[in-house]
N, C-alpha and C positions, 0 to 999 in steps of 0.2 A: 504494500500500500504506500502511495506517495512516490517520492523521488528516489531512484535507485542509489543506494550508498550514502545518502545524505544523513540518515539517522546515525549510522556508525561514525561518519566523519565528525558530526557535531559532538558525539559522546567521547570519542577518543582523541581527535585532533584539535578540536576547538572548544574545549569545555567552558571557556569564558563566555560563550554564547548563552549558556544556561545560568540563570540567576534564581536563587531561592527567594520566593516572595510569600507573603501571607495575605490570604484573601480578605481577612477581617481588616487589616491595615489598608489594603487597596480600596476597600469599600468606603472606609472613613475618608480617605483622600478624595475619592470621587464625590462624596456628599459635600465636602468642603468647597470643591470647585463647582459643583452643580447643585446649589441649594434647592431642595424640593424634588430633586431627581432620585430615581431608584437605581442603584448599581445592578446591572444585568449581565449575566454570563450566558452566552450561547453554547449549548452543549451538543456536540456531535455524538448522539446516543449510540450509534453503531460502534464507535471507538471505545465506548465505556462499558459494554456488556460484560467483558471479562473481569473488569474491575468490580462491577456491581455484584457479579455472581460469587459470593463469598462462601456459600455452604461447602462443607468438605465433600459431601456426596454429590456427584454429577452423573454417574453412570446409569442410575436406575430410572431416569426419565425426568429428573428435576426435583429439587426441594423447594417447591413453589411458595409455601408459607414463609420459609426462611428468607427466600429471595425478596418477597414482598416486604418483609420487615427490614431488610437491608436497604431497599429503595426508600422506604419511609424514613429511615434514619439519615440517609444521604440528603433528602430534601429538607428534613427538619434542621439539620446542621447549618445549611446555608440560609434557611429562612430565619434562624435565630440571630444571625448577624446582619439581617436586612438585605440580603442579596436575592434577587429574583433570578430564577432559572428558566430558560426556554429551550426545549428539547427538539432536535431535528432528527428524523429517521429517513433513511434512503427509501424513496418511493418507487424507484425503477433503476435498471441498469442501462446506461447509455450504450448505444451500439458500438461506439468507438472504444469502449472499455470492455466489450464482451469477451474478447480473446483472453485478456488477463483474468477476467472473472472465471472463465472456464478452467484456466490453469489451476486456479485456487481450488475449485471444486474437485478436480482430478487428484490434486494433492490430498484433499480431505478424504477421498476414497482410500488412499493408501494408509492414511493415519487410522481410519476406522478399522481396516483389516488388521493392523498391528494391535489395536485395542482388543479386538475379539480374540486374537491369538493369545494375548496376555491373560485375558479372563479365563479361557479354557485351560491354560497351563497352571494358573495360580489360584483360580476361584476367588479372586478379590479384585477390587477396583485398582487400576493402575495409579501411579503417582501423578502429581499435578503437572509434571512435565509432559504428560500425554493428554492433558485436559482437552475435552471436546465439549463445546457449548451445547446444552440440552436443546432438543428440537423445540422450535416455536418461541425461543427466548425473545427474539426481537419483536415478534408480533404481540406477545402478551405484555412485554414491557411498556409498549405504547398505552395499552389499556390500564395497566397498573399506575402509570404516572398520571393519567387523566383521572383515575379514581382518587389519587392523592391530591387532586386539585391543581395539577401543573399544566402549563400551556405546552401542548405537544403538537408538533406538525410533521407531516409526511411530505417529502419533497416531490416536485414534478420533474426533477432531473437529478443529477448527482447531488447528494446532500451537502458535500463540502463546499460547493459553489454557493448554495443558498445560505449556508452557515456563515461563510465569509461575507456575503452581501449584507446579510442582516446585521452582523457585527459592525460593518463599516458604516452603514446608513443610519444606525440607531445609536451610535456613540456608546457602544457596549463596553463594559469593563474588560472583556476579553472572550476568547474562545477556549473551551475546555474539550480536549480530544487527544488523539494520538495518531497524527498523520502529518508527515513532513510537507505535504502540500500547503499546510497553513503557514509554513515558513516562506512560501513562495507568494501567496496572495498578499497584496498590499492592503491590509485590513487592520483590524484592532489586534492587540497583543494575543499571543498564543501560549496557553498553559497546558502542561502535561497531566493527563489523568493518571498515568501509571506512577507518577511521583507524588500524587496527592496523599497527604496524611489527613484523614478526616477529623481526627481528634484535635489537631492544632490548626487545620486549614492551611498548612504550609504546602507549597508545591514548587515546581520549577517553571519559570518563564523562559521560553526560547526566543531570543531577541533577533529579529531579522535584520535590524540595523547593525548590530554587531557582526552578524554573518556577512553582511555586505562589506563592512570594514575589513574583515579578515580576508575576503576574496578580492578586494579592490573593485567592487562593482557597485552600481546603483540599484535601488529597489526595482526599477523598471527593467533591469537586466535579468532578474531572477527567473522569470518565465522562460526565457531563452535557455538559461543554464539548465533548468529542470528538463526541458525537452531534449537537450543534447546528452544529458546523463541517462535519460529514459524514465518514463513514468507510466501511469495506467493507460495513457493514450498512445504514447510513442514506445514501441518495443525497444527493449534494452539493446538489442543487437543492431538496430538500424544505423546507429552512428558509432559503432564499436571501432571501426578502422580510423575514423576521424579522431576519436578520443586518444587512441594510441599515437596518432600523428602529432597531436598536441603535446602528448607526454614526451615524445622523442625530441621535440624542439624546445621543451621547457628547460630553462637554464637555472631554475631555482629549486630543484628537487630537494626535499628535506628528508634526511636520513631517518629522522624520528617519526616520520609518517609512513603508513603502509601504502601499498600500491594504489588502492582505491582512493585514499586521501590525496595522493599526489596527482592522480588523474583529475580529481575535482579541481585542484588548484591549477593544473595545467589548462583545463578547459576554461576556467574563469579568467586566467591570464590572457588567453587567446581572445576571449570576448572583449576584455578591456582594451586590448591593442586595436581591435577592429573599431571599437567606439572612438578611440582617439584619432583614428584616421577619418572619421566623419563620413564614411562611405556606406554605412548601414547595410541595408538589405542587398544592394548590388554586390558588395564585397562578400557578404555572407553566402550568397548563392554561388559565387565563384569557387568557394572553398568547401561547400557542403555537397555531398553526393545525394542531392534531394531526388532528382529524377521523378519517377511516378509518385514518390512520397511527399512531394511538395505540398499538396493540399492538406494531407494529414499533419505535416509539420506545422504549417501555419495555424491549423485548427488547434493543435496542441498548445501553441503559444497563446493564442487568443482565448483559450479556455480558462486562463488565469486572470483575464481582465474583467474586473467587476464593472457594474453600471457606472458610466461617466469616466472610466479610465481609458487611456490610450497608450500605445506602445511606440517608442522611438524606432523600433525595428521595422515598422510597417510604414513606408513612405508612399506607397501606392498599392492599390488593390492588385494582388498578383493575378496574372493572366490565367484564365481557366479555372479560377477559384470562385465558387458560389457561396452564398450565405448559408449558414447552418440551418438544416431542416428542422431541428428542434431548438428554437431560439432560447437564449438566456432569459430566464424569468426571475425577476426580483420578487421576493415574498413580501416586500414592504414598499412603502412609498414615503416621500417626504424629502426635504432639502438634504443635500449632501452635508456631511459634517466631518470634522476632524476628530481624531480619537486620542486618548491619552496613551503615553508610553511610560508606565509607572516605573521610574527609576532604572530604566534599562541602559541608558547612556547619559553622559553629561550633556545637558541641553546645548551648551556652547560648542561642543565637539561633534554633536550629532550630524551625521552625513545628510546632506540635502537630497530630496527625491527629485530626479530629473523630470522635466515636463514630458508627459506622455502624449504629445500632440503632433499631428502631421503638420509640419511647418509650411507645406505648400497648399494643401487643400483644406486642412482643418476638419477633415471628415472623421467619422467614427472608425474604429478599427474593424476591418472586415473579419467577420467570423466565418470560417470556411469549413467545407466538408468535401470529401472526395465524392464526385458524382457517382462513382461506381460502388465504392464501399459504404457510402453513406446512405444507400437506399434502405427502405424498410426490409426487415428480414422476411423471406418468403416462408410459406407454410412448410414446416418440417415434417415431411411424410417419408416413411421408409420407402425408397424407390423399388425395393424388391417385393415387399409384402403389401405396400399401399396402406399400411396401418398408421394410425396417428402415433405421435411420440408421447410416451408417458412423462409425467412430471413428479417431482418430489419437493420437499420443503427444506429450506436453508435454515439451519439452526442459528446462523449469525444474522442473517438479514431477514428471514421469515418469508422471503419471496419464493416464486416458483420458477423452475427451469425445466424445459423438456429434456428427456433423457433417452438416448438410444441404447437400449439394453443389449449387452452381450448375452446371447441365449443361454450360456453356461452359468452365468452368475446374476445375482441381483444388483450388484453395484453397476451403475449406469455411467455412460459417457455423456457429459452435459452437452447440449446443443441449444441453439436458439430455437424458439418454437412459436408457432401460432396456436390458437385455440384448437383443441384436439378433435372436436367434431361439432356438428351442428344438428344433433339429434333433436327430435321434438319432445317437448316436455308435457307429459300428461298431468293434469291437475284436477283433483277432486274438488267438490264444492261442499260448502256447509253454510246453511242459512243463518247460523247463529250470529248474534250481533255483539261485537266487542270492540268498540271504536277507540283503539289505542294507536299511537304513532301515526297520525293522519298524514304527516309528511315523511319523506325518507329520512327519518331522524331517530337516533337511538334515544329512547325516552329517559334513559338513566344518566346520560352524559349531558352536563350543562353546556348549552350552546354558547360558543364564544362569539364575539363581535365578528362581523363579516371581515374576512381578510382581504386586503387590497393586494392583489398579486401582481401589481405593476402593469407593464405593457401587455397587451393581449397577445396570446399565442398566435404566431403566424398560421395561416390556414394550412391545415394538413389533412391528409386522408385519415378518416376515423372509421371504426367498424359500425357505427350507428350515425344516422343523419339528424336525429332530433337534438337541437341545441339545448333545449330545456333539460333533457335527461342528462346530457353531457355536463351541463353547468352544475346540476345537483350532485352528480357523481364526483365531479372535480372538487367541489366544496367539501364534501365529506372525506375525500381522500386527503386533502390538505390538512383538515382538522383531525386526521388520524382516527376517524370514527368508523371507517370501513376497511376492508382488506381485499385487495386485488380487483375490486369491481371496476374502478376507473381504468386500471391497466388493460382490462379486457375490452372495455367499451372504446377506449381511445386508440389502442394499437392491436388488439387481439392477441396480446402477449401476456404471459405470466412467467415469473421466474421463481425458482426455489432450488434447493440443492440437497445436500447430504443429510442423512439421519443415521442414528446408530442402528444398523441392521447388518447381520452377518451374511456376506455373500456366499458363504459355504453351507449355510443352513437351507437345505432344499425343502424342508417341511413347511417353512413360513414363506409367504409370498413377498415380493417387493412391495413396500408401502406405497410406492407410486401407483402400482397397478390396483391396489386395494381401493383407493379413493378416486381412481380415474372416472368410473361411471358417474360419480357425484359431480365432478368437475365438468364433465361433458354435458350434463343436464343444466348446470349453471350457465355454460356457454350458450346453450340453446335458449335459455330464459333471457339472457342479456342481449344476445345477438339475433334472436329469432324474429324480432319485430312484432310479437304478439300473434304470430301465425301458428298453425299446427296444434292448436289447443293450449298454447301458452298464454297466460294472462299478460297484459301489457305492463310495461314498467311504470307508466303513468298511473295505472290503476293501483299497483302495489306501493308506489312511492309517494304519490301525490293525492290520491283519492281520500275523501272523508265520508264516503258512502257507508251506510249501515252494513255491517257484516264484512267490511274489507279486512279487518284483522283476522277473521277466520279464513279468508282467502289467502292471506299471507302465510298462515300456518299450513294450509293445504298445499301451497306451493313448496314450502320448505320440506314437508314430508314427501312430496312427489320427487324432489331432488334426490332424496335418499331411497326412492322407490318403496316407501313405507306407508302409503296412504291407508292401507288396510289396518295399520297398527295404531291409528289415531285413538281408538277407544282405550287400548291398553295404556298408551302414553298419558292420556288425560286422567286416567285413574291414578297414575303415579303422582302427577302434579309437580310443582316447583318444590325444591330446587333440583330434583333428580330426573325430570322429564327429558332434558337434553342428553344427560348421560345415558339413560335407557335407550333413547333413539340411536345413539352412537353404538351402543353395545349390540342392539338388534342388528344394525347394519353390518357390524364386524362379524358377528357369528353367522349371518347368512352368507356373507362373502367368503369367509375363510373357514373351510371345513375342518382344518386341523385344530381349531380352538375347541376346547372341551369344557365339561361342567366345572372342573377344578379351576380353570381360568376364570369362568364367570363368577364363581364364589370369591376369588381373590379380588376381582375388580369391584364387586359390590361391597364386600366387607371393608376394603380400605376406604371407600367413599363414605361409608357410614361411620366408621371409627374416626375418620379425620375430623368430623364435625365437632367432636367434643374434646379434641386434643389441643393444648396450648403449644405454641411454637417451640418452647424450650424442651418439651417432651419429645417432639419430633427430632430435635437436634441430638438428643441423647440416645435415640434409637440405634441399636447395633444389630448387624446381620450376621448369621452363622457363616454364610458364604455368599458369593455372587454367582447367579445362574445366568448364562448367556441368553437363554430363551426368555427369561423374565426381563432382561435388559431390552430385548427387542419388543416385547409386548408393551412395556412402559412407553417406549418411543412411539409405537403404533397408536396407542390411545391418545397421546398428546398431539400427534399429527392429526388425529381425527378431530380434536378440539379446535385446531386451526382451521380445518375444513368447515367446521360448524360456524366459525366466525365469518368465513366467506359466504356460506349459504345464507346465514341470517342477515348479512348485509345486503345480499342480492335480492332477498325477498321482502325487504322493508322492515326488518327487525320485529318479527312476530314473537320472538323470545327475548327475555331480559339477558343482556350480555353477561351479567354477573353469574348467571346460572351455568355457564360453561367456561368460566375463568378457572384455570387449574388450581389456584390457591384455595378455591372453594370445593374442588372435586377430587384432586389427585395429589398424592405425595409419593415420590419415587421409592424411598426406603420403606415406607409403610406398605405400599403395594408389594414390594419385594418380600417383605416379611410374611404377608398374607399368602403370597404365591408359594413360598417355601413350606408354610404350614399346610396349605391345601394339598400340595404334592405329597406330603407325608401322610395324608389321610385324616388330618384333624377334623373334628366335628365343626358344624356351623357355630355351635355355642362357643367353642374356643376361638373361632375366627372373629366373632363379634365381641370377644372379651367378656363373656358371661353377662352381657347386658340385655335384659328382657325386651326393652323397647326397641333396641337395635335388631334383635332377633325377629320381632314382628315385622319391622320394616324390611329386613332382609328377605323374608319370605315373600312379601308383597312385590318387591322389585324383581326378584328371581322369577316369580310366577308371571309377571308381565312380560319379561324378556322371553321366557320359554314359550308362552302362548303365542306371542307374535312370531317367533321363529317357526313354530309348528305350522302356522298359516302359510309360511314360505317353504313348506316341505323340508324344513331343516331342524329336526329334533336334536336337542343338545344332549349328548351322552357323556358318561364318565370315561376317562382315559382307561380305566381298569377294564372296561367292557370292550375296548378296541381289540381287533385282531393284531397279532404281532406284525410289526413293520407297517402299521397303518400310517399313511401320509395324506389321507384325504384326497380331494379332487384337485388339489393344487399341484403337488408333485414338482417335477422339473418344469421350468418356465417354457422350454421349447416344446413340451408336449401339451398336457392339459393344465397349463400353469396357473390359470386363474379363471374365475367365472366369467370375466368379461370377454374371453376369447375362446372358451371351450364349449363343448356341447351342452354344458350345464348352465350356460350363461343366461342371466335374466336381462342383461342390457349389453349384449355383445356388440362387437364392432360392426357397423353397418346395419344393425338391426333396429327395429322400433323399440322405444323404451319399454313397452309392455310385451316383451318377448313371450311367445306362447309355447316355447319349447319346454323340455324337462326342467323341473325345478321352479317353474313359474306357476302363478295362480291365474285363473281365467277371469276375464272381465267382459262386461257388455261392450260391444265395439263402439258404441256412441257415448260412453261415459266421459271420454276426454274431449268431447266436442261442445261442452256446455259453455266454454269461454269463446 
């Protein structure tokens, strides 16, 4: 992440760039200079997830109660000293950074394989050096922070740009994150989250002015330096020969610096020499092997220029370069302002910032894209099978990516993808009246003031043509109240990535395949335009008609293909209705789930309700089971799917009912799983609590009855034949219900497949809308 080699260079070669500061002191200085103002820190939340996740256990699916408590303490500490926090999350992956993003996902696959090898060998969680963020952490962190009353936003492009823009234009105290790109942006001060001591509020400020002094550059030269070194836009190898050419002619090589450090110094020295010759772009193009990479290079440099900023390296618009198809969008509006540099340099010796203005035309900097590589990503369909590409969920970002599966394994190769299908959505009806959420609004989350997103997005091709629907979806995306809905509507793309699943375990299916039928129905709902039996989005999101809430619920259940289970779910009621919906879906989809698994899922949810966080912290496990690790991730992945479906359907359910800190604890589930596998009685599972036992039987009965309707009786593993692997087996054979003869929603089939394993319906039931 960020500029290649710069983090190591700052830490080892230029430690004076790092200054220890105290947030409480900085806040007091800010208030003395701005009476009546509130010191504000912009937080790059994606950089902070590892810092925030402090629980010792991370392998079992997540310690969500502990995590929520850690977030609450983080917010409380800053609030106590009068500092306001604004959190930004990545809303999408820009196409020019896709290759780098895919490389990271492939690296994650290898890390996950090592984790499961360790678990099988040692039957315990690996050390923190192998730490892997629990599935869904980024998604649920958004909702946790909003629950804690914090202003939380989801970006319309790369979050680091919007973070830097917000910090610059709102005179913020600084940016809190862990990304060397913040040393390149000409914005407010940058503070390290990894160096933060929450007890004292001390951290390290990385001063870009001191970095410029060390390199002999101006602030406006840093974007050029970043691109020549390599970043998330410019591949590291693009200018490798140029960097070595600079190093070979560099006459001030320092023996106490490593090779990478000297390369950075050499490239900076070369930039400084070119600047002194006042030949700018022309000279630069003569010495850089740009070739077909010219557009990408200029786009990389321009990506660091915030609203109102210009670069001295752009003296004219390069030939053959077009404006960026996804324009820069500022999340705020208002007059430009200067920012404070809290004690980073002596004000008298502080290096001046060169004017970033085209001296000839005075025009804005051209933001460019490669006309070939900058195009929208085409539909990712397997050319051999014609099948859609599956997706999975990123534990760091929470987004979706399509995955091209190796038929031998469950670990997939990330690819860019379009929506996986446009199947038609059958929706049942219910005349009951329950007028909640008349707008596409989560009734639990306090609505913030309308966010001025700056200049309008340039016209672009979207998957839907209704501007009102796009506007509503965009607003909820920015306010971090929905999940993936705007991504699907605007570009037909979703991104996500790895989860803790064992590629060598042939008995459990890939989590991407398990939830693909749900995603496909959501795509049909969002992109179908109200045809084929799907209700219109205006009806679900904007209508205040009597009974619309019942229609929203009908649509949600139809997305899970569980309309016939409505009676059982309503009997369960809040707060377990959503959990039971997810369990029914899982047990219908995955034949290798057994009665013992169901007992563990239900028992942990019931026992969690009465346990304080400290008791969960002290819980210890006999050993770690790799199958239980996968089941924990599978369930949490399902909860993120519920967030998507609930958002798409207009919030028929309360979001709190499927937040993991209310329903799931990794270690507690693992404990119940091990007990259930040993054959412990239900009384032991619910810890001899009579009221829990009664509720346990009710939830179990509801799930089992609903599964029987789907021709899926749930049996004990002790009753299975030897070597039973269910109908999943190996993925290249009858790997999953969505592509086998047992499918209820297979590829290319109508949603209500009438084949084996399906229930029968009147053919006109889905035409009522």
